[in-house]
C-alpha positions in Angstrom: -2.9 16.2 -52.3 -5.4 14.6 -54.3 -8.6 15.8 -53.1 -10.2 13.2 -50.7 -7.9 10.6 -51.7 -9.2 6.9 -50.3 -7.8 6.0 -47.0 -6.4 2.6 -45.9 -5.5 1.8 -42.5 -3.4 -1.5 -42.0 -3.3 -2.7 -38.9 -0.8 -5.4 -37.9 3.0 -6.3 -37.5 6.4 -5.2 -38.7 9.6 -7.2 -38.7 12.6 -7.2 -39.6 13.0 -10.4 -42.1 16.4 -12.1 -41.7 16.2 -14.3 -45.2 18.9 -17.9 -46.0 18.8 -19.1 -49.6 19.3 -22.7 -49.7 19.7 -25.8 -51.6 17.1 -27.6 -49.6 15.7 -27.1 -46.0 18.2 -29.1 -43.4 17.4 -32.1 -41.9 16.8 -32.4 -37.7 20.6 -31.9 -36.3 22.2 -31.4 -40.2 24.2 -28.1 -40.9 24.2 -26.9 -44.5 25.7 -24.2 -45.9 23.3 -21.2 -47.6 23.8 -19.7 -51.0 22.7 -16.3 -49.6 21.8 -14.5 -46.7 19.6 -11.1 -46.6 18.2 -9.1 -44.1 15.0 -6.9 -45.1 11.5 -4.9 -43.7 8.7 -7.4 -43.6 5.5 -9.0 -41.5 2.4 -9.2 -42.9 1.3 -5.8 -41.8 4.1 -3.9 -43.3 4.5 -5.9 -46.5 0.5 -5.5 -47.2 0.8 -1.6 -46.3 3.9 -1.5 -48.8 1.7 -3.3 -51.3 -0.9 -1.0 -50.9 1.0 2.3 -51.5 2.9 0.9 -54.2 0.1 -0.6 -56.0 -1.9 2.6 -55.9 0.6 4.6 -57.6 3.2 4.6 -60.5 6.8 4.4 -59.2 7.8 7.7 -59.7 4.4 9.1 -58.8 4.1 11.4 -55.6 2.7 10.7 -52.6 0.6 13.8 -52.2 -0.9 13.1 -55.8 -2.2 9.7 -55.3 -5.9 8.6 -55.0 -5.0 6.7 -52.0 -3.4 7.3 -48.7 -2.1 4.4 -46.9 -1.4 4.4 -43.0 0.5 1.6 -40.8 -0.4 1.4 -37.5 1.9 -1.0 -35.2 4.4 -1.2 -33.4 8.8 -1.4 -33.4 11.4 -1.8 -30.7 13.6 1.0 -29.9 16.4 -0.9 -31.0 19.0 -0.8 -33.7 16.1 -1.8 -36.6 13.6 1.0 -36.3 14.9 3.9 -37.7 15.9 1.9 -41.4 12.2 0.3 -41.1 10.3 3.7 -40.5 12.1 5.3 -43.4 11.9 2.8 -45.6 8.0 2.8 -45.4 8.2 6.4 -45.8 10.0 6.1 -48.9 7.4 3.7 -50.4 4.7 5.8 -49.0 3.3 4.7 -46.3 2.3 6.9 -43.4 4.0 5.9 -40.0 2.7 8.4 -37.6 0.9 5.7 -35.5 3.6 2.9 -35.4 4.4 3.0 -31.8 8.7 3.0 -30.7 8.7 0.8 -28.0 11.6 1.3 -25.3 13.3 -1.5 -24.0 11.7 -4.0 -26.5 13.2 -5.4 -29.6 11.5 -5.2 -33.6 9.9 -8.3 -34.3 11.9 -10.9 -36.2 11.2 -13.5 -38.9 13.7 -15.9 -39.6 13.4 -16.8 -43.2 14.2 -19.8 -45.3 13.8 -20.2 -49.0 14.4 -23.3 -51.1 16.1 -22.0 -54.3 14.7 -25.0 -56.4 11.1 -24.3 -55.6 11.4 -21.3 -54.3 8.6 -22.4 -51.3 9.8 -20.7 -48.0 9.5 -21.8 -43.9 9.1 -19.0 -41.7 9.7 -18.6 -38.1 8.6 -15.4 -36.8 9.8 -13.7 -33.2 6.7 -11.3 -32.3 9.1 -9.0 -30.1 7.5 -5.4 -30.0 4.1 -6.6 -32.1 3.1 -8.8 -29.1 3.4 -5.4 -27.3 0.5 -4.3 -28.6 -2.3 -5.2 -26.3 -5.7 -4.7 -24.9 -8.5 -3.0 -26.1 -6.9 -0.5 -27.5 -9.0 1.6 -30.6 -6.2 1.8 -33.3 -9.1 3.0 -35.8 -9.0 6.7 -36.3 -12.6 6.6 -38.1 -11.9 8.4 -41.4 -10.5 5.3 -43.1 -12.5 3.9 -46.2 -10.7 0.2 -45.5 -9.0 -1.2 -42.4 -7.1 -4.6 -43.7 -6.3 -6.9 -40.4 -4.1 -10.1 -40.3 -3.2 -12.1 -37.0 0.1 -11.5 -36.1 -0.6 -8.7 -33.7 -2.1 -10.0 -30.1 -6.2 -11.5 -31.2 -8.0 -9.4 -29.0 -6.6 -6.4 -30.2 -7.5 -7.5 -33.7 -11.5 -8.4 -33.0 -12.0 -5.1 -30.9 -10.7 -3.0 -33.7 -12.4 -5.0 -36.1 -15.8 -4.4 -34.5 -15.0 -0.4 -34.4 -14.2 -0.3 -38.0 -17.4 -2.1 -39.3 -19.3 0.0 -36.3 -17.9 3.1 -38.2 -18.8 2.1 -41.5 -15.3 0.9 -43.1 -15.1 -1.9 -44.9 -12.8 -4.1 -43.2 -10.6 -7.3 -44.7 -9.5 -9.6 -42.4 -6.5 -11.9 -44.0 -6.1 -14.3 -40.9 -2.5 -15.3 -40.9 -1.0 -17.2 -39.0 -4.2 -19.2 -38.5 -6.0 -19.7 -35.2 -9.3 -20.6 -34.7 -11.6 -17.4 -34.2 -14.8 -16.8 -32.4 -18.1 -16.1 -34.2 -18.0 -12.7 -33.7 -14.6 -12.1 -36.2 -16.5 -13.2 -39.2 -20.4 -11.5 -38.5 -20.3 -8.4 -40.4 -17.3 -9.3 -42.0 -17.1 -7.8 -46.0 -13.9 -9.6 -47.0 -12.1 -12.9 -45.6 -8.9 -13.7 -47.5 -7.4 -17.2 -47.0 -4.9 -19.4 -48.7 -6.2 -23.2 -48.4 -4.3 -24.2 -45.4 -6.1 -21.8 -43.3 -9.2 -21.8 -45.2 -9.5 -25.9 -43.9 -8.3 -25.0 -40.6 -10.8 -22.0 -40.0 -13.5 -23.6 -41.5 -13.3 -27.0 -39.3 -13.2 -29.0 -42.9 -10.2 -30.4 -42.8 -9.7 -32.3 -45.9 -12.3 -30.2 -48.4 -12.9 -31.6 -51.6 -14.8 -28.4 -52.4 -14.2 -25.0 -52.3 -17.7 -24.0 -52.5 -18.2 -25.9 -49.5 -15.5 -24.2 -47.7 -17.0 -20.8 -48.6 -20.2 -22.1 -47.6 -19.1 -22.4 -43.9 -17.6 -18.6 -44.0 -20.7 -17.0 -45.3 -23.2 -19.2 -43.1 -21.0 -16.8 -40.1 -21.7 -13.9 -41.8 -18.8 -13.0 -44.8 -19.9 -11.6 -47.8 -16.7 -12.2 -50.3 -14.9 -15.5 -49.5 -11.5 -15.0 -51.4 -8.6 -18.3 -50.8 -5.8 -18.7 -52.5 -4.5 -21.7 -53.9 -0.6 -21.1 -54.3 0.2 -22.4 -57.9 -3.7 -23.4 -58.6 -4.9 -19.9 -58.7 -7.5 -18.6 -56.5 -11.1 -18.9 -55.5 -13.7 -16.9 -54.7 -17.4 -16.4 -53.6 -20.1 -14.2 -52.6 -23.2 -14.0 -50.0 -25.0 -13.2 -52.9 -24.4 -16.3 -54.9 -24.5 -18.7 -52.0 -28.4 -17.1 -51.2 -29.1 -17.7 -55.2 -27.4 -21.4 -54.8 -24.6 -20.6 -57.4 -21.1 -21.8 -57.5 -17.9 -19.6 -57.0 -15.5 -18.5 -59.3 -12.1 -20.4 -60.4 -9.3 -17.6 -61.3 -6.1 -20.0 -62.9 -3.0 -18.8 -61.7 -0.7 -17.2 -64.4 2.2 -19.2 -66.0 5.9 -17.5 -64.8 9.0 -18.9 -63.2 9.0 -18.9 -59.7 11.5 -17.4 -57.9 10.5 -16.9 -54.2 6.5 -17.3 -52.9 7.6 -14.9 -49.7 5.4 -12.1 -50.2 3.0 -13.3 -52.7 -0.2 -13.5 -50.7 1.2 -9.7 -49.4 1.1 -8.4 -52.5 -2.6 -10.1 -53.7 -4.0 -8.6 -50.4 -2.4 -5.1 -51.2 -3.9 -5.0 -54.2 -7.4 -6.3 -53.7 -7.2 -3.5 -50.8 -6.5 -0.8 -52.9 -9.7 -1.9 -55.4 -12.0 -2.4 -52.2 -10.8 1.4 -51.0 -11.1 3.2 -54.7 -14.8 1.5 -54.9 -15.6 2.7 -51.7 -14.4 6.3 -52.3 -16.3 6.3 -55.7 -18.7 4.0 -55.8 -21.8 6.3 -55.0 -24.0 3.2 -55.1 -22.2 0.9 -57.7 -21.2 -2.9 -57.0 -18.1 -3.8 -56.3 -16.6 -5.2 -59.4 -15.4 -8.1 -57.6 -14.1 -10.1 -60.5 -12.1 -7.5 -62.2 -10.4 -7.2 -58.0 -9.5 -10.6 -57.9 -8.1 -10.5 -61.9 -5.9 -7.5 -61.2 -4.9 -8.6 -57.8 -3.5 -12.3 -58.8 -1.7 -10.4 -61.8 0.1 -8.6 -59.0 1.4 -11.5 -57.1 2.4 -13.4 -60.3 5.1 -10.4 -60.7 6.1 -10.7 -56.7 7.1 -14.6 -56.8 9.1 -13.9 -60.1 11.7 -11.8 -57.8 13.3 -12.8 -54.2 12.9 -10.9 -51.0 9.0 -9.8 -49.5 8.6 -6.0 -49.7 11.5 -5.9 -52.3 9.6 -8.1 -54.7 6.5 -6.4 -54.6 5.6 -4.6 -57.9 4.4 -0.8 -57.9 1.3 -0.1 -60.1 2.9 0.8 -63.4 4.8 -2.8 -63.2 1.6 -4.6 -63.4 0.5 -5.9 -66.9 -3.1 -5.2 -68.0 -5.6 -7.9 -68.5 
């Protein structure tokens, strides 16, 4: 094993994806015949854990040789899905020792409709075992360099463990999806906030933003260090607290021009690539500043690979499959 690898813990959801592809979304009361159906492994937590694992090493590189180790923390049901799900995560190099298997519960399920002509998706989620991770439970072990959170677990669990991670000196990354209003304490001391344009508008309170600088400033005023706003086909906007203090504008990176097949998993791939960059910096920095520009550019390229394939986890690339700048 690589000496002192960077450790990432992903505290989040595990869902079974039931994916139907359709020429268009049916209207109310209408029945359509889909063009395909597939069952896959997903959930924002598991997707981002797989993205971290794959984007930290080449496809054929042994897990023990990787400089980044990824842990998944969450819950599945003791049902027909959990064994295959955990085996798939292990195959991708994700440590699942801290995934609970809950008797009498069902694994979370996401029903996903994908429009074939646009690649856009609509998702309906049943939380299942994810909703059973309750109370102020300590899910952070303390040796992590980075802890990555989303909001598909109960919010009190997320907020409690974000505080623990910050107090123990870990880099905390929050991808607040699905977006719900959060208390100010969620943002205080948060190093990295990663939102899409819908989440950015809802959480900032600016319903129709005319400037992403204005939106980012809201989060920075609440205590966030780095604000990243993913804008789909328009690209990625990002701004730091330092830029805000020096009255500088944030940066915009345009999206790469590729053929979009399915946007499912693109945001999770971006989050995984970005998290790996943070983890490597945390492990090796020794006082050096985090290269946010390089991390965003690489994550943008990784996400562009994902949208060219169908599926969630199945479309996430390995490190050697992402083109260089």
